[in-house]
N, C-alpha and C positions, 0 to 999 in steps of 0.2 A: 437509100436517099432519105434525108431528114424530112420530117413532117413540118408543116407550118408552125405547129406549137413548139417543136424543138428549136426551130430557127428563132422564134420569138424569145424563148428562154435564153438561148445563146447570146442574142443581142442584148437582153437585159443584163446578163452577167458581164459582158464586155463594157457596157455603159457604166455599171457599178465600179468595175476595175478602174476605168479612166477617171471617174469622179473621185475615188479614194486617192489615186495618184495625184490629181490636181489639188486635192485638199492638203496632202502632205507637202506639196511644193509651197502652197500658201502659208502653211504653218511654219515651214523652214525659213521662208523669207521674212515673215512677220516677226518671229522670235529673234532672228538674226538682227533685224533692224532695231528692235527694242534694245537688245544687248549692245549693239553698236552705238546707240544713242546714249546709253548709260555708262559705257566704258570709255575712259579718257585715252586709253592707249590700245588701238586695235591692230597696229602694224609693227609693234615692238620698238617704235622710235619715240614714244612719249607724246604723239600727236594723233588727232583723229583725221584720217584722210578719206573723204567721201569718194574721191576718184578711184580708190582701190576697192571700194565696197562691192560694186556691181560685178566686176570681173571675178572677184573672189567668191561672191555668192553663187554665181553661175557655175564656177569650178566646183565648189563644195556641193551644190545641188546635184550636178551631173554625177559626181562620184558616189554620193549617197544613194540616189535613185537607181543608178546602175547596179549597185550591190543588192538593193532591195528586189530588183527585178530578177537578179541571179538567184536569190533566195526564194523566189516565187511568192513573195509576201502578198501581192495583190490578187493571188488566186484564192485567198481565204474568204469564206463567208463569215464575217466578224460577229454575226449574231449567234454563231455556234462556237466561237473561239474558246479555247482552253489555254492552259499554261504553255503548251507547245507553240501555239501561234504567236503568243506575246514574246516568247523567247526568240522566235524567228525574226520578229521585228527588231528586237534588241541586237541580235547578232548582225542583222543587215545594217543597222545604224553604226555599230562599232566597226564593221568591216569597211563601210563607206567612208567613215572618218579617217581610218588608217590609210585608205587609198588616197584620200584628199591630202593628208599630210605628206605622203610619199610624192604626190604630184607637185606639191608646193616646193619640196626639196629639189625635184628634177627641173621644174619650169620656172622656179623663182618664187619668193615669198611675197604675197600681196597682203595677207592678213596674218596676225600673230597666231601662233599655235594655241595659246590660251583662249583666244577668242573663238577659234574654230571648235575646240573641245567643249567650251561652255555653251556655244550655240547648239551644237549637236546634242548635248545632254538635255538642255531645256526643251529642245524640239521633240526629243524622244518622249519626255514626260508629257508634253501636250498631246502628242499623237496617241500615247497610251490612254490618257484621260478621255480624249474624244471617242476612242473605240469602246472603252468601258461604259461611257455614258450612252453611246448608241446601243450597246448590247442590253444595258439596263432598260432603256426605252423600249426596245423590241420585246423584252420579257414582259413589261407592263402592258404593252399594246396587245400582245398575243396571249396573255394569260386569260384563261376563261374561268371565271368564278361561277360555278354552276348554281342555278336556282333549283333548290331541292336536290342537288347532287349529294352523293353519299360521302360522309366523312370517312376517311381512310387512314388506317395506321400501317406504316411501312416497317416490317420487321427486318432489321439490318440497316445500320447507318453508315455503311461503307460506300465504295464507289458505285456499286450497282444500285443501292438504295437512293443515293443522291441523283444519279442519272434518271432513275424512274420518277423521282420527284419533279425534275425539270420537264420530263416528257408529259407527266400528268398536267402540269400547269400550262403547257403549250397546246395540249390536245384540244381540237375544236369540238370533240364530242361532249366535253364538260361533264362526264359521268362521275369522275372522282374528285373529291376535295381533300387534299392531303391535310392531315390534322396533327400527326406526331410520328416520331420514330420509336422503335423499341430495339434495344441493343444490350449486349453483355459487357461491352467495353466500359470499364469504370471511369476512364478519362472522358468519355463522351456523355455518360449519364449525367443529367442535370444541366447540360449545355443546350444551345440552340444551333441548328444547322439550317441555313437559309430561312430563318424565321420560325422553324418548327422545333418544339421541345423534344429532347431525347429522354425517354423513360427506360427503366431497366431494373433488374435483369429480366431476360425474356421469361424466366420461370415465374415471375410475379405478374405476368400479363393478365391471367384470369381475374386476379383481384383488382388490378389497376383499371382494367377495361370497363368495369362497372361504373366508374365515376366519369367516363368519357363518352362523348356522343358518337364514338366510332362504331360503324356497323359493317365495315369491310376491312379485311386484313390481307396484305400482300407480303409473302415471304420473299424478300429480295436478297437472297444469299446463295447465288448460283454455284459458288465454289465449295460450299460446305459438303461434308461427307453425307452419304445416304443415311447412315445411322443417326447423325445429328439432325438431318432434315426430318426424319421420322419423329424424333423427340419433339422438335418444334411444332410439327403438325399435330402431335398428340396433345401438346399444351393448347393449341388453337381449338381443338375439339371441345375444350372445357368452356369455351365462350359461345355466344350465340351469333357470332360474326360469320359472314361469307368469306371463304378463304381462297386466294389464288396464289400461284407460284410463279416466280421469275425463273425460267429454265436456264440451264447452262448453254453455252454456245453450240455444243454438239447437238443438243436437243433441237435448237433452232434450225440447224442445218438439216437434220434428219426429218423435221416436220415443218417445212416452209409453209407460210401462210400469206395469202394475198390481202389480208385485212389491213386496217390502219396500223401505223407503227406501234401505238400503245397496245392494241389488241395482240399484235404479233409478239410483243415482249412479255406477255403474261399468258398463263394458261390455267385451266381449272386443275385442281388437285386430282391426280390420278390415284387409283386405289393401290397401285404398285408402290407409290410413295409411302404407304402405310404398312407394307408387308413386314412381317416380323423377322426378316432375315436380309442379309446383304445380297445384292444381285450375284448370281453365279457367273464366275469368270471362266470361260473356256478357252481352249488353245486355238486361236485364229490362225496362227502360223501353220499348224498341222493341217487344218482344213484347206488353207490356200494351196499348200503343196499337193494335197490330195486331189483338188479339183482343177488346178491350173492347167490349161491346154487340153481339157477333155470335153467331150460332148456330154452334157448333163440334161436329163429329162426330169420334170416335176409333174406327176399326175395330180390333178386337183390344184393346179398352179394358180388358179384365180381365187382360191379360198383364203381364209385368215392365215393359216399356217403356211399353205402353199405359196402365197404371194410373198410372205416374209422370207421363205426359203429362196425364192427367186431373187429377191433384193440382195441377200447375203451371198448367194452363189455368184451373182454378177460382179461383186467386188473381188472375187477370187480369180477373175480373168479366164473363164472357160473358153474353149475354142468355139463352142456353140451352146446356147441355152434353149431348150425346147419346153414350152409351156403347153401341157395337154389338159383340157377341161371340157366338160359338156356344157357348162354355163358360160356363154360367150361374153356376157357383160363383165363378169369378174376378170376373165382372161384379157379382155380389151383394156380394162382399167390398169392392170399391172403392166401390160405391154406399153401403153402410152407413157406411164411413169418411167419405165426403164429406157424408152426411146429418148425422152426428154433429158434424162440424166446422162446417158452414155452415147447416144447417137450411133454412128457407124462403128464405134469402138467395140460394140457388143453384137455378135452374130445371134440375133434373137428370132426364134420361130414360134408361132402359135398354131396349134392344131386343135380344132374342135372335134372331140371324139369322146365316146363313152368307153370306160374300161369293161363294160358288159358286152361290147361288140368285139369279139376276138378277131374277126377278119379285118376290121378297121384298125384295130390295135396293131396287128402284124404289119399292116400297110405303113403305118407311121414309123414303127421300129425299123422296117426295111429301108425307109426313106432316109432316116437320120442316123441309124446305127449308134444309139447312145452307149456310152461306156459306164455311166452311173445313173441309176434311177432312184428317185425319192418318191415313194408311193403315199400321197396324201389324199387321194380321191376316196371318199367314203361318205355314207350317211351317218351322222353323228348325234342327232337330236334324240335323246332317250324317249320322251313321251311319244313322239311321232313314230319312232320305230316299234314301240309297243303296239301301236295301232296298225302298222304295216310291216309285220315281220317278214313277209315274203319278199318285199322290196329290199329289206335290210340284208337278207341272205343273198339275193341276186347281185346286189351292188357290192357289198362289203366282202363276202366270201368268194363268190365266183368272179367278181371284178378283180380281186387280188390274185386269184388262181390264174386268170387270163394273163395278168401282168407278169406273174412269175414264169409262166410258160413262154411268154414273149421274150423275157430276159434270157432264158436258157436257150431258146431257139436262135437268138441273134447275138449270143456270146457277150452279154452284158457283164462287166467286171463285178459290180456291186449293186445290190438292191437293198434299200432301207425302208422298212415299213413304219408308218406312223401309227402307234398304238395308243392305249389309254390306261389310266389306273382303273377304269371300270372293267377291264379284262381280268382283274384280280378277283377271284371268287365272284363272278358276275351275278347280278340279280335282275338283269334286263336283257332284252334281245340285242341291243347295240353292243353291250359289253361282251355278250356271248359270241357274237359274230367276230368281234375283234380278237377274242381269245382263240377262236377257230383260225383266224388269219395267222396268228403267231404259230399255231401248230402246223399249218400249211408250210410256213417258211422253214420251220425246224425239220420237217419231214424230208427236205431236200438236202440236208447236210450230208456230205460224204458222197453224194451221187451227182452233184452238179458242179460245173466249173464256176458258176456265179456264186459269189460270197453274199450271204444273206444276214440281215440284222434287223431287229425291231427296237423301237424306242418308246418307253412308257413315260407319260407325265400326267399331271393332274389338270385341273381346270385352268384354261388359258384366259388371262385377263384381257377383255376387250375383243375377244373373238366373236364371230357372228353367232348370235343366239345366247351369248353368255349373260350372266346375271347382272354384271355391273352396268352395261348400257341400258338394260331394262330398268334398273333402279333409277338411273339418271333421268330417263324419260318420265318415270312415275313422279319423281320429285319436281321436275319442270312443270308437270301437269297439275301440281298441287296435292298429289297423293291420292289414295294411300299407297304406301310401298307394300308389296305383297311378298311374303316368304312362305315356303311350303311348311316348314316346321322350325320353331324357335330353337330347337336343340341341334339342328343340322350343322355339321362341320365339313369343310372341304380344304383340300390342298390347292394352292394357287401358284402360278408362275406367269411370267410375261411372255408375250409373243416372241420377242427377240431371243429370250432364254430358250424357249422351246425350239426355235429354228436352229440356234447354235448347237443345242444338244443333239439334234438330228444330224447336223453336219459332222460334228466330232465323232458321233457313233459310227457314221459311215467311214470316217478315216481310220477308226480303230478296228472295225469289224473284220473277222476272219471266217466266220461261218456259224449261223444259228444263234448268235447271242441275243438276249433281251436286255437292253440297257435301261437303267432306272436312275432317275435324278433324285438326290436327297433334297427335298424341298422344305426342310425345317418343320416347324410346328403347324398343324392345321389351323384354319381361321373359322370362327363361328360366323355364319352368315348373318345372324342377328346383329353382332358387333359391327360387321361391315356395313349393314344398312344404317345403323345409328350414326356411324362416323360420317358416311356420305351425306346424311341429312344435316348434321351439325356443320360440316364444312361447306355446305350450300347456304348456310346462314339461317337455318330453321331449327326448331326444338322438336326432337322426336316425341311422338305421342301427344304433343300440344299443337304445334303448327302442322305437322304431317304425321299421320298415324301409320303404324306398322301392323299389317293384318296377316294372320296365319291362315293359310288356305288348305293345308293338308298336303301330305306327300303325294307326288304324282305316281302313276303306275310304273313299277320297276325301279323306283328311286330308293337309294339307301339312306338311312338316317345318319350313319357314320361311315365315311369312306374308309376303305381298308388302308391301314398304314403300310405304305409301300416298302418301308425299310425294315419290317419286322422279320422277314424271312431269314432263316439260318442258311439258306442256299445262296446268299449274296456274296460275291467276291469283289475285291477292290480293283480299280484301274489306276492308271497314272494320275488321273484327276480325282482328288479326294471327294468330290461331290457326285461322281458317276460310278455306279456299281453295275455288275453283271449278275442277272438271276439265272442260275442253272436250272434247267427243267428236263423232265424225261422226254426223250425224243420219240416221235411217232413214226412208225415204219411207213414207207410208201404204200405198202399193201393195205395196211389198216386205214391210212388216209384215203386211199381210193374208195374203200367201202363207205367211209364217212361221207365223202363227196357225193357218191351215188345215192345214199340215203337222203341227204339234204336236197339233192336235185329232184328226186321223186316227190319230196314234201313240197318244195317250191312249185313244181309243175302242177301239183294238185290244186294250188290256190287256197288251201285251207290254212288259216293262221294257227289253229290248234295243232295240225300236223307238223308245221314248221317248228313250233315250240317244242313238241315232243322230240323231233329229230335233233334239235339243238341240245336238249337235255341229254340225249343219248351220246352225242359227239363230244360235248364239253362236260366232263364229270364234275367240275367245280361249280356248275351253273345251278343256283338254287333260287327259290322264289324270294322276292323282296320282303314279303310279309313275314316269312320264317326267319330271315336274317335280322330284320328290324326287331322282331319280338325277342330274339335271343340277346341282341345288343341292349335292349331296354332292361331285360331281366338282369343282365350282367352289371349294368350301371346301377340299378336299384340295390343289388347285392353289395357292390362296392360302397355305396352311400351308407347302407346299414352297418357294414363293418367299420367304416370310418366313425360313425356315430357311437358305436359300442366302444371303440378304442378311446374316444374322447371321454365317454362316461366312466 
């Protein structure tokens, strides 16, 4: 049932339609009468016959208006009209005129064909002029000239940039005051579009911006390649302007917003826009074939990676998707999102349970009988796990072991473990527990009907607790931005990339593989902080300071290069590799688990660390690894200086 507000809007729309139709009738009659008065021969006989005028005008008006109604001309909101709407009006007039000429031939000629064509042509011109004047009037009335609004430069003078200009001028918020365009098109540079000058090329923006009052830049080039967008954003970082981005249509669909239209059409620059590599493209067809029609479970399904896995799995049309998580708020949020998007088309179940509770875990597996399990449930925060190693072992190691046992008991086809680059030569409790999980998985190879696989990747942009949201909060608060060490480097990937890698690894897995993604060159955290500050419209170290607070317990200065191992082998995807490792026998793994259990039951953090060192041979202290890394870097610097000398 329509609300009162909807009925009022419908009534206003119909009233406007009737008013425009009446206006067109008046224009048609007035123009025809003027032409009739000025034309000596209106019926083709050399005389002016007023008796034929009114029947002829009625006939002509009915034919033209009938055709305009067929073309739905009066459904148009003319203040938003573009070329398409004006062409519709033209086609309707032409079709109506032809229909009138045909009816004159069938029912007899009352007016000359020349008079009919002339009257129709001039009427069309007047109708177009009235509509354009109305649109211009609406633009002037609704244009908001902000007092103290920020002068804005729009990068990209194409269709997207021009649409954004119109939206800014119509916006009741009045935050943006468009000042100019920047573009690379030589035909546009030096011209004016809707009153704004077009400057260029974009590469000259840093030099040109100094002479302009612009303090805000919007990149309105949604169809440009990721590489070109990064180039443009790199140029923008050389200015002191705040930078926003007009996303592509897919981005708008994936991240809907209930804000105003202007806010919806723009977004803040995300750090993935600045990654030094193109987004990794994985085989979505393979994953859809792998998951379609199957019951799929995601442990930790309410977390950053787990929730994105659920979104992508839902697109693959599983027979059932089971979200298992101990944190009900995260599970509830992703449940509501998927229900809104898919409704009854997705059989979605949510189970609140801990992977540490084997009895409850078996109960859930018995109820749903999953065929594929993605294991994302884990404690992942490095500093917190250094303070609580017992909890890290109970949740990460024994929670994974419980899930593996449940998979084997209930004949799960495939199990995919979410691992981390911190499992490579770990220097902290979290990394060591993840390496232990990989060994657990590999110890089942050859003795289990379930196929196991693990996926390693680096830092995930935007995930809970990651550095980028922290930097944004610190910038919004006026600083300072804190980093642990100005020399620190990390590998980054996006949440969708991480989820896609996990799904494709599951599709490729045969038993015990550890999949690794080639993530390109590492990123200096200091560079990342400086770029975010500049793109937010501030100057690093002047407007917002960057403070070094020292490495946290268990933190590496330089993250291990995932791709350096000689044990890597290629897959069909050039960006995905398999790391072959020594398998651990079930007997040895049993002794390790017993040793870890005794340490965890003791409640002693030192006992747990000693047990982890005994079970994970590559586990070393962060201080030792960082000291060796610094010595190696100093040696390389000295060698480079000697070579130059």
